[in-house]
N, C-alpha and C positions, 0 to 999 in steps of 0.2 A: 570768142565772138558770142554776142548775145542777140536774141531776137525778141521783139516786143509785140504784144497783142492787146487789143481792147477786149475786155470781158464784161459780161452783164453784171450789174451790181444794184443793190437796193439803196443807192444814194440819190441825191437830187439830180445828178447828171444821168443816171440810169446805167452808167458804165464806170469801170476803172481800168487801170493799165497794169500789166504784169510783164515780167521779163524772165527769160530762161537763158542761163549761161552754161556753156559746155565746159566741163572740167577735164576732159580727156577720157581715157579708158582705165578701168580697174585692172591692175596687173594680174590679179589672182583669177578673175573670171573672164576678162576680155570685153566686158560689157561697158557701154557708154555711161559716164557719170554726168548728170546734169543737176543744176540747182535752180529752183524757181522761186521767185518772190512776187507777191501780188498785193494789190490794194493801193496803188499809187493814183493820185488825182489826175496827173497829166503824164503825157509821154516824156516830156522833158525831165520830170521828177524821176521816172523809171530809168531813164538814160543815166542820170547822175548817180543813182544808187548802183546801177550795173557797172558803171565805170569805177566807182569806189570799191566795189566788191572785186572787180578784176585786178585792181591795183593791190589789194590785200592778198589775193591769191598769188599774184606774181611775186610779191615780196615775202611770201610765206608767213604772213602775219594773220591770216584768216584762221579762226577757230570755229569749228563746226559746233553748233548748238547741240547739247546733249544733256541728259539727266545726269547730274553729278552731285554728290553730297558735298556740303560745305567743307567738311574736314579734308576731303580729298582735294578740293579746289585750293584750300589754303596751303596744304603741303606742297602741291605743285607750284603755287605762286611763290612760296618762300624758297624753293629750290631754284627757281628761275631768276629771282630778284635779290637774293642775298648771298 
C-alpha cells in the first residue's frame, strides 16, 4: 500500500507530489522497508508510478538501483538472457 503527500518545491506550482510504498520487513533485522519517490507534478501521476512500481514488485521484476560496473551488468545480463 502506498501513501501520497504534497511537498514544497521550487516549481511554478510551489509543490510537487511524492509517494512511499511499504515493501514489508527485512528478514535479517526485522525493520520495515519502504521506498519513496518524489517530484511528480500531480497526485494522479504519483499514483500511476506507485501502481507500476507495485506491479513490478509483485511480479518480482523490480531491480533496485545501485552502483554497478558495466562489466558486472553485462555479465549478469548475458547469464539471464542467453
